[in-house]
DSSP file (Angstrom, degrees, kcal/mol; ACC not computed):
  #  RESIDUE AA STRUCTURE BP1 BP2  ACC     N-H-->O    O-->H-N    N-H-->O    O-->H-N    TCO  KAPPA ALPHA  PHI   PSI    X-CA   Y-CA   Z-CA
    1    1 A X              0   0    0      0, 0.0     2,-0.1     0, 0.0     0, 0.0   0.000 360.0 360.0 360.0 130.6  103.9   71.2  131.8
    2    2 A X     >  -     0   0    0      1,-0.1     4,-1.8     4,-0.0     3,-0.1  -0.432 360.0-105.1 -91.9 171.1  106.3   72.2  134.5
    3    3 A X  H  > S+     0   0    0      1,-0.2     4,-2.3     2,-0.2     5,-0.2   0.810 116.2  59.4 -65.5 -32.9  108.3   75.4  134.6
    4    4 A X  H  > S+     0   0    0      1,-0.2     4,-2.2     2,-0.2    -1,-0.2   0.933 108.3  43.9 -64.1 -46.5  111.6   73.8  133.7
    5    5 A X  H  > S+     0   0    0      2,-0.2     4,-2.7     1,-0.2     5,-0.2   0.870 110.2  57.3 -66.3 -36.1  110.2   72.5  130.3
    6    6 A X  H  X S+     0   0    0     -4,-1.8     4,-2.3     1,-0.2    -2,-0.2   0.948 111.5  40.6 -58.9 -49.8  108.6   75.9  129.7
    7    7 A X  H  X S+     0   0    0     -4,-2.3     4,-2.7     2,-0.2     5,-0.2   0.864 112.9  55.3 -68.6 -35.3  111.9   77.8  130.0
    8    8 A X  H  X S+     0   0    0     -4,-2.2     4,-1.9    -5,-0.2    -2,-0.2   0.936 112.3  43.1 -61.7 -46.1  113.7   75.0  128.1
    9    9 A X  H  X S+     0   0    0     -4,-2.7     4,-2.5     2,-0.2    -2,-0.2   0.887 113.3  52.6 -66.2 -39.5  111.3   75.4  125.2
   10   10 A X  H  X S+     0   0    0     -4,-2.3     4,-2.3    -5,-0.2    -2,-0.2   0.929 111.4  45.0 -64.0 -45.1  111.3   79.2  125.4
   11   11 A X  H  X S+     0   0    0     -4,-2.7     4,-2.1     2,-0.2    -1,-0.2   0.847 111.8  52.9 -69.1 -33.2  115.1   79.4  125.2
   12   12 A X  H  X S+     0   0    0     -4,-1.9     4,-2.3    -5,-0.2    -2,-0.2   0.922 110.5  47.9 -65.0 -43.6  115.2   76.8  122.4
   13   13 A X  H  X S+     0   0    0     -4,-2.5     4,-2.5     1,-0.2    -2,-0.2   0.908 111.3  50.2 -63.1 -42.3  112.7   79.0  120.4
   14   14 A X  H  X S+     0   0    0     -4,-2.3     4,-2.4     2,-0.2    -1,-0.2   0.892 110.1  50.9 -63.5 -38.8  114.8   82.1  121.1
   15   15 A X  H  X S+     0   0    0     -4,-2.1     4,-2.2     2,-0.2    -2,-0.2   0.925 111.8  46.4 -64.8 -44.8  117.9   80.4  119.9
   16   16 A X  H  X S+     0   0    0     -4,-2.3     4,-2.3     1,-0.2    -2,-0.2   0.900 113.2  50.0 -64.0 -40.5  116.3   79.3  116.7
   17   17 A X  H  X S+     0   0    0     -4,-2.5     4,-2.5     1,-0.2    -2,-0.2   0.903 110.3  49.8 -64.8 -41.6  114.8   82.7  116.1
   18   18 A X  H  X S+     0   0    0     -4,-2.4     4,-2.2     2,-0.2    -1,-0.2   0.885 110.7  50.0 -65.7 -38.7  118.2   84.4  116.7
   19   19 A X  H  X S+     0   0    0     -4,-2.2     4,-2.0     2,-0.2    -2,-0.2   0.915 111.7  47.8 -66.1 -42.4  119.9   82.0  114.2
   20   20 A X  H  X S+     0   0    0     -4,-2.3     4,-2.1     1,-0.2    -2,-0.2   0.915 112.3  49.3 -64.0 -42.6  117.3   82.7  111.6
   21   21 A X  H  X S+     0   0    0     -4,-2.5     4,-2.7     1,-0.2    -1,-0.2   0.882 108.6  53.8 -63.5 -38.6  117.6   86.4  112.1
   22   22 A X  H  X S+     0   0    0     -4,-2.2     4,-2.5     2,-0.2    -1,-0.2   0.902 107.5  50.2 -63.1 -41.6  121.4   86.1  111.8
   23   23 A X  H  X S+     0   0    0     -4,-2.0     4,-2.2     2,-0.2    -1,-0.2   0.915 111.9  48.0 -62.4 -42.5  121.0   84.4  108.5
   24   24 A X  H  X S+     0   0    0     -4,-2.1     4,-2.6     2,-0.2    -2,-0.2   0.921 111.5  50.1 -63.9 -44.4  118.7   87.1  107.2
   25   25 A X  H  X S+     0   0    0     -4,-2.7     4,-2.4     1,-0.2    -2,-0.2   0.895 109.9  50.7 -61.8 -40.7  121.1   89.8  108.5
   26   26 A X  H  X S+     0   0    0     -4,-2.5     4,-2.3     2,-0.2    -1,-0.2   0.912 111.8  47.6 -63.1 -42.2  124.1   88.1  106.7
   27   27 A X  H  X S+     0   0    0     -4,-2.2     4,-2.2     2,-0.2    -2,-0.2   0.912 112.3  49.0 -66.3 -42.2  122.1   87.9  103.5
   28   28 A X  H  X S+     0   0    0     -4,-2.6     4,-2.4     2,-0.2    -2,-0.2   0.888 111.4  50.2 -64.4 -39.0  121.0   91.6  103.7
   29   29 A X  H  X S+     0   0    0     -4,-2.4     4,-2.4     2,-0.2    -2,-0.2   0.916 110.5  49.2 -64.6 -43.2  124.6   92.7  104.4
   30   30 A X  H  X S+     0   0    0     -4,-2.3     4,-2.3     2,-0.2    -2,-0.2   0.890 111.5  50.1 -63.7 -38.9  125.9   90.7  101.4
   31   31 A X  H  X S+     0   0    0     -4,-2.2     4,-2.5     2,-0.2    -2,-0.2   0.922 111.5  47.6 -65.2 -44.1  123.2   92.3   99.2
   32   32 A X  H  X S+     0   0    0     -4,-2.4     4,-2.2     1,-0.2    -2,-0.2   0.886 111.8  50.9 -64.2 -38.6  124.1   95.8  100.4
   33   33 A X  H  X S+     0   0    0     -4,-2.4     4,-2.2     2,-0.2    -1,-0.2   0.910 111.4  47.3 -65.2 -42.4  127.8   95.1   99.9
   34   34 A X  H  X S+     0   0    0     -4,-2.3     4,-2.3     2,-0.2    -2,-0.2   0.899 111.9  50.2 -67.0 -40.5  127.1   93.9   96.3
   35   35 A X  H  X S+     0   0    0     -4,-2.5     4,-2.4     2,-0.2    -2,-0.2   0.897 110.4  50.5 -63.7 -40.1  124.9   96.9   95.5
   36   36 A X  H  X S+     0   0    0     -4,-2.2     4,-2.2     2,-0.2    -2,-0.2   0.913 110.7  48.4 -64.1 -43.2  127.6   99.2   96.8
   37   37 A X  H  X S+     0   0    0     -4,-2.2     4,-2.6     2,-0.2    -2,-0.2   0.895 110.5  52.0 -64.5 -39.5  130.2   97.5   94.7
   38   38 A X  H  X S+     0   0    0     -4,-2.3     4,-2.4     2,-0.2    -2,-0.2   0.914 109.7  49.2 -63.2 -42.7  127.9   97.8   91.6
   39   39 A X  H  X S+     0   0    0     -4,-2.4     4,-2.4     2,-0.2    -1,-0.2   0.907 111.5  49.6 -62.4 -41.5  127.4  101.5   92.2
   40   40 A X  H  X S+     0   0    0     -4,-2.2     4,-2.5     2,-0.2    -2,-0.2   0.924 111.2  48.3 -63.1 -45.0  131.1  102.0   92.5
   41   41 A X  H  X S+     0   0    0     -4,-2.6     4,-2.3     2,-0.2    -2,-0.2   0.879 111.3  50.6 -65.2 -37.3  131.8  100.1   89.3
   42   42 A X  H  X S+     0   0    0     -4,-2.4     4,-1.9     2,-0.2    -1,-0.2   0.922 112.0  47.0 -64.4 -43.7  129.1  102.1   87.5
   43   43 A X  H  X S+     0   0    0     -4,-2.4     4,-0.6     1,-0.2    -2,-0.2   0.893 112.3  50.6 -64.5 -39.2  130.6  105.4   88.7
   44   44 A X  H >< S+     0   0    0     -4,-2.5     3,-0.8     1,-0.2     4,-0.3   0.893 109.8  50.3 -65.1 -40.0  134.1  104.1   87.7
   45   45 A X  H >< S+     0   0    0     -4,-2.3     3,-1.5     1,-0.2     6,-0.3   0.844 103.2  60.3 -67.9 -32.8  132.8  103.2   84.2
   46   46 A X  H 3< S+     0   0    0     -4,-1.9    -1,-0.2     1,-0.3    -2,-0.2   0.663  90.5  70.0 -70.2 -14.7  131.3  106.7   83.8
   47   47 A X  T << S+     0   0    0     -3,-0.8     2,-0.5    -4,-0.6    -1,-0.3   0.674  82.4  85.8 -75.6 -14.5  134.7  108.3   84.2
   48   48 A X  S <> S-     0   0    0     -3,-1.5     4,-2.2    -4,-0.3     3,-0.2  -0.758  78.6-141.5 -86.5 127.7  135.6  106.8   80.8
   49   49 A X  H  > S+     0   0    0     -2,-0.5     4,-2.5     1,-0.2     5,-0.2   0.869  98.2  51.9 -59.1 -39.6  134.5  109.2   78.0
   50   50 A X  H  > S+     0   0    0      2,-0.2     4,-2.1     1,-0.2    -1,-0.2   0.882 110.9  47.3 -68.3 -36.1  133.4  106.4   75.6
   51   51 A X  H  > S+     0   0    0     -6,-0.3     4,-2.3    -3,-0.2    -1,-0.2   0.910 113.4  48.3 -69.1 -41.4  131.2  104.7   78.3
   52   52 A X  H  X S+     0   0    0     -4,-2.2     4,-2.5    -7,-0.3    -2,-0.2   0.906 111.7  49.8 -65.2 -40.7  129.6  108.0   79.2
   53   53 A X  H  X S+     0   0    0     -4,-2.5     4,-2.5    -5,-0.2    -1,-0.2   0.908 110.7  50.1 -64.0 -42.1  129.0  108.9   75.6
   54   54 A X  H  X S+     0   0    0     -4,-2.1     4,-2.1     2,-0.2    -2,-0.2   0.909 111.9  47.6 -62.3 -43.3  127.4  105.5   75.0
   55   55 A X  H  X S+     0   0    0     -4,-2.3     4,-2.2     2,-0.2    -2,-0.2   0.905 112.4  49.0 -64.9 -42.5  125.1  105.9   78.0
   56   56 A X  H  X S+     0   0    0     -4,-2.5     4,-2.6     1,-0.2    -2,-0.2   0.888 110.2  51.7 -66.5 -38.5  124.1  109.4   77.0
   57   57 A X  H  X S+     0   0    0     -4,-2.5     4,-2.6     2,-0.2    -1,-0.2   0.903 110.2  48.0 -64.1 -41.2  123.4  108.3   73.4
   58   58 A X  H  X S+     0   0    0     -4,-2.1     4,-2.1     2,-0.2    -2,-0.2   0.892 112.9  48.5 -67.7 -37.5  121.1  105.5   74.7
   59   59 A X  H  X S+     0   0    0     -4,-2.2     4,-2.3     2,-0.2    -2,-0.2   0.907 111.6  50.3 -65.2 -41.8  119.4  107.9   77.0
   60   60 A X  H  X S+     0   0    0     -4,-2.6     4,-2.4     2,-0.2    -2,-0.2   0.919 110.4  49.5 -61.3 -45.4  119.0  110.4   74.1
   61   61 A X  H  X S+     0   0    0     -4,-2.6     4,-2.5     1,-0.2    -1,-0.2   0.896 110.4  50.5 -62.6 -40.7  117.5  107.6   71.9
   62   62 A X  H  X S+     0   0    0     -4,-2.1     4,-2.1     2,-0.2    -1,-0.2   0.911 111.7  47.3 -64.9 -42.0  115.0  106.6   74.6
   63   63 A X  H  X S+     0   0    0     -4,-2.3     4,-2.2     2,-0.2    -2,-0.2   0.880 111.7  51.2 -66.7 -37.5  113.9  110.2   75.1
   64   64 A X  H  X S+     0   0    0     -4,-2.4     4,-2.3     2,-0.2    -2,-0.2   0.906 109.8  49.4 -65.9 -42.2  113.5  110.6   71.3
   65   65 A X  H  X S+     0   0    0     -4,-2.5     4,-2.1     2,-0.2    -2,-0.2   0.912 110.8  50.4 -61.7 -42.8  111.4  107.5   71.0
   66   66 A X  H  X S+     0   0    0     -4,-2.1     4,-2.1     1,-0.2    -2,-0.2   0.911 110.3  49.4 -62.6 -42.9  109.2  108.6   73.9
   67   67 A X  H  X S+     0   0    0     -4,-2.2     4,-2.3     1,-0.2    -1,-0.2   0.899 109.8  51.4 -64.0 -40.8  108.7  112.0   72.2
   68   68 A X  H  X S+     0   0    0     -4,-2.3     4,-2.3     1,-0.2    -1,-0.2   0.878 108.9  51.0 -64.7 -36.9  107.8  110.4   68.9
   69   69 A X  H  X S+     0   0    0     -4,-2.1     4,-2.3     2,-0.2    -1,-0.2   0.904 110.0  49.7 -65.1 -41.2  105.2  108.2   70.7
   70   70 A X  H  X S+     0   0    0     -4,-2.1     4,-2.4     2,-0.2    -2,-0.2   0.891 110.3  50.7 -65.2 -38.5  103.7  111.2   72.3
   71   71 A X  H  X S+     0   0    0     -4,-2.3     4,-2.6     2,-0.2    -2,-0.2   0.928 110.7  48.7 -63.6 -44.8  103.5  113.0   68.9
   72   72 A X  H  X S+     0   0    0     -4,-2.3     4,-2.0     1,-0.2    -2,-0.2   0.896 111.9  49.0 -63.1 -40.1  101.8  110.0   67.3
   73   73 A X  H  X S+     0   0    0     -4,-2.3     4,-2.1     2,-0.2    -1,-0.2   0.904 111.5  49.4 -65.5 -41.2   99.3  109.8   70.2
   74   74 A X  H  X S+     0   0    0     -4,-2.4     4,-2.3     2,-0.2    -2,-0.2   0.905 110.4  50.3 -65.4 -41.0   98.6  113.5   69.9
   75   75 A X  H  X S+     0   0    0     -4,-2.6     4,-2.6     1,-0.2    -1,-0.2   0.875 109.0  52.0 -65.0 -36.4   98.1  113.2   66.1
   76   76 A X  H  X S+     0   0    0     -4,-2.0     4,-2.2     2,-0.2    -1,-0.2   0.900 109.6  49.2 -65.2 -39.9   95.7  110.3   66.6
   77   77 A X  H  X S+     0   0    0     -4,-2.1     4,-2.3     2,-0.2    -2,-0.2   0.897 111.0  50.3 -64.7 -39.7   93.7  112.4   69.1
   78   78 A X  H  X S+     0   0    0     -4,-2.3     4,-2.4     2,-0.2    -2,-0.2   0.931 111.3  47.9 -63.5 -46.1   93.6  115.3   66.6
   79   79 A X  H  X S+     0   0    0     -4,-2.6     4,-1.9     1,-0.2    -1,-0.2   0.885 112.1  49.8 -62.9 -38.8   92.4  113.0   63.8
   80   80 A X  H  X S+     0   0    0     -4,-2.2     4,-1.1     2,-0.2    -1,-0.2   0.886 111.2  49.2 -67.1 -38.0   89.7  111.6   66.1
   81   81 A X  H  < S+     0   0    0     -4,-2.3     4,-0.4     1,-0.2     3,-0.2   0.888 111.7  48.5 -68.6 -38.3   88.6  115.0   67.1
   82   82 A X  H >< S+     0   0    0     -4,-2.4     3,-0.7     1,-0.2    -1,-0.2   0.854 110.2  52.1 -69.1 -34.4   88.4  116.2   63.5
   83   83 A X  H 3< S+     0   0    0     -4,-1.9    -1,-0.2     1,-0.2    -2,-0.2   0.724 102.8  58.7 -74.3 -21.6   86.4  113.1   62.5
   84   84 A X  T 3<        0   0    0     -4,-1.1    -1,-0.2    -3,-0.2    -2,-0.2   0.555 360.0 360.0 -86.4  -7.6   83.8  113.5   65.3
   85   85 A X    <         0   0    0     -3,-0.7    -1,-0.2    -4,-0.4    -2,-0.1   0.469 360.0 360.0 -77.8 360.0   82.7  117.0   64.0
């Protein structure tokens, strides 16, 4: 292989690599742009009282369910401890 072909192949590889990197960068930029728009829309929706109330109620329900699960687990542990005596 002579030096001319070596450089020709090297520059071809660099060009292909740069094109692939550019495609990846474009996709990452589009993803960041979409995430930013989603965050903006969520913040905009939270400015409405009914949306905020709905979100808070769902969060409240989830926390209440979690607390009830913890209570049930603790009661099961208590019953198991009492039964082992």
